[in-house]
N, C-alpha and C positions, 0 to 999 in steps of 0.2 A: 260200544256203547251207542245206545240210539240217540239221534238228534233231539234237542230239546224244543225247537222250533221257536225260539227266542226271536223277537224282532229287533230291528236298531233301536227302537225307544224303548225296550224292557230289558230287563236283566233276571238273573235265576239267583234266588237267595239261598242260604243255607239250606232251608227247608223246603226248597223247590217251588215256592210260591213267586209269581213273576212280580217285579217293582217296576214303576216307572223312573227314567233316568231324571235325576234332578238337574236343573239348569244350573247356570253359574252363581256362585254365591254374591250376596249384595254388596260385599267388599270389592270382590272380581269386576262385578259390573261398574262400579263407581269408579274403579283404577281404570278401566278400558275407557270409560269416557272421559275421563280426567286426561288420559294419554292423547286422545283425538283432540281436547280441548287446548293442550298444551302445545300441538302441532299447527292450531289456527283454526280448525274447524268450530264452528256453533254448537251447543250442545244438543240443540232439537235435531240437526241433521245427523249428528254424531250417533245419539241415541236411535234414531229410524234405521241408520244403516247398519248398526251393530245387531239389531232386532231381525233384520232381513238377512243377515250375514252369520245367524246363530252364533253371535257374540264373538266372531273370530276376526281381530283387530285388522290382519294383514287384509282380508277380502273387504272389509269395511273401507280400508284406504282406497283400495281399487275401485270401489263402488262410488265413494265420494268423488274421487278424481274423474272418474268417467263421467259423472254426472254433471261436473262443472261446479260441485258445489264446493267452491274454496272460498269460504265465508271467512275470513282472515279477520281477528280481532281488530279494531280501528286503534292505531297507535295514537297515543298522546302528543298532540302538536306541540312542537316547543314555544316556548314563551320570550323568546328573543336572548337569553342568557347563555355562555357558551357551556357551562356546567350542565345545563338541562339538555341542550342539543346532544352533549356526549352521553348522557344517561339513555336518551332515546334510541342512539346508535348501539350502545351496549345490549338494550332491550330486545331490538331487531336481531341481534345476533344471537343472543339466547335463545329466542325463538327458532332462527334457523339452524341452529346446531341442534336442537332437539328433533326437527324434521329429518335430519340426516339419517335417523334409525330407519325410516321407512325405506331407504335403498336398499336394506339387507331382507327386504320382504321375499319369501319364496314363492308366493302367488302372483309375483308384480308383472304386470305386462308392459307394453310401450307406455302406457300413460299412469304407470301405477305410483309415480312419485311426485309429490307436491312440487312443481317446477317453480312455483312462487317462492317457495321457500328456499330453493336451491339458488336463485337470484340473488337473495339477499345473502345467503352463506358465501357464494362467490365472491360478492362485493366486500363483505366484511373478512375474509380471508384474504383477500389481495390488500386490503388497507393494512390488515393485521401483518401480513408478510412483509410490505414496505416498511413498517415501522421495524419489525425484527431485523431488517436488512441494515436499516439505518444506524440501529443500535450497535449491531454487528461490526460495521465500519467504524463508529465511533471507538468502541471497545479496542479494535485492532490498532486503530491510530494511536489510542492511549498507551497501549501495551507497547508499540514502537517508539513512543517518546518516552516512557520510563526506561526502556532498554538502552535508548540512546545517551540519555542522563547518567546511566549507571556505567556507561563506558568509561575505561580507563587507560591511559597509556603511559609508558616510561620514557622520559625526556631527561636529557643531561643538561647540566647547569654549566653556564658558560662565563659567568660572573659571580663574585662574591657578593651575599646577601646577609645583613644582621638582623634578626627578629628585634622589632621594636616592644614588643608585648607578647603576652601569652597566647594571641591567637595566630601570630605570625612563626614562619620556619625558617631558620637559618641553613644557608647551605654555601658550600664551597665549589670552586670551578673544578669540572671534573666528577662530581656527586650527580648521583641518580635520584630522580624523584618520580613517583607515580601520580599523576596529575589526571582530575576530571575536566575534559575539555569544556563541557558544556558548564562550568561554574564560573568561566572566566567573566569578570565584570567588565562595566563600561570604562571605570579607571583603570583597567589593565592588570587585576589581582585576579589570581587563579588558586583554586586550592590544591595541595599535593600531601603526599604522604612518603616517608621512606619505605621504599620496596622491600625492604627485609625487617622493617619495624613498624607496623603499622601505628602503634602508639605516638610515633614522632610525627604530627600531621600539623599544618596550619595553611596560612595564605603567604604568598609570594608574589612579585611581581613577574609577570608573565614574558617581560622583556629579557630577563636573565636565561632563558631557556634557549637551546640550541633548535633550529627549525629541523624539522624531521626528514631523512632523506625519502624520497617518493619510493613506495614499494619496499620500503624497510621498515622495520620495527625494532625497538630495544625489548628483550624479553629476559626474565630471569630464569637462570637453571635451578630446576627444583630437584633434580637428583644425578648425582654424580655418576659419570660414566667415561671411563677410559677408551681411548682411540685403539684400533685394533689393527688399522691399515694406514698405509702412509698419506692417504687424501682424506681420512677422517682427523677430527680435533676432540681431544679428551676435554670433558667439562666438569668443573666442580659446583657443588652445590652454592648457591647464593651469588654467583658471580652473573654480570650483564653482559648479554652478546647481542650485537646487530644481526639480525636475521633476513635474509632475502626470502619474502613472503612467497615470491613466484617460483621459488628454486623447491617448493617442497615436492617429493615423489609419492607415487602411489606406495611405494615400500615403505615409509616412512622417515625419510630422510628430509634435511633442509641444511642449505650452506649458510653458514654463520661466520663472523668475525670478532675478536676480542675487542675488548673496548679501548685498551691501550694501543697507540698508534704504533705501527710497524710490527705488531704482534700477530700471532699465528691467526689463521682462517682456515676452514675446512668444513667437512660434512658431520653433522650432529644428528643423534636421534631425536625425532619430532619429540617422543615421550619424555625427554630429559628435560624440556621446556615447560613453563608455566604458561599457558596460552589461554586467551579470552575467547568467549562465544564468538565475537564478531571476526576472530582470526583463524576461527576452524573451517 
């Protein structure tokens, strides 16, 4: 087929008659101008640059910055109130964020990005990052505090106590109770429950509890498992054992002792014991 001889400014219609290419629609033109105004350029400079660059927004940005025509809109001065100063900062951050789109320009040269917008963005991002970091630290601390408050341990009772009302818990020497250490009051009361029956719960004097041996914890057996070797100890569901925490092996064993004095001791499977997250 023979060449049509059409130029860059004309196209061939279905009937073969040349037709001049139409410029951008009015809506598109207004959108381009609004885009540059949002980035901080004044309307007259934006319109002039777009006309010279045949309404190519990226090329217009390059041209404006190369000319030094960074006519940023004057921000509203704060009137002294904290709320208004905060609003001014937010407005600056919005303007700078919109300017970030210019970094993706495919025709950008070494001076193609509005550096003034970038500086605002860097400052705002730094402040925002510090705020997020501080907030994250507070959240981590709150989570740690909540976790500490939720920790419970099993303690053995050494003296008899009788409840005086429904909010108190009765206990006999040798009984075991599960206590919340962080619930202890200045007057020496601590909240506790029966390790095998959580419905039995209430306050009792912390002075009637034995001191815990360092490196050891009283743990409840959650699964019956018989011994299969001489150095092992069979366990029954519901009994309380004193466990040496440092004795845990990678193979899943821990050294434990029966609660009764002079009773057996030996290695028990870790999976047979009810552990808390802080003990894992």
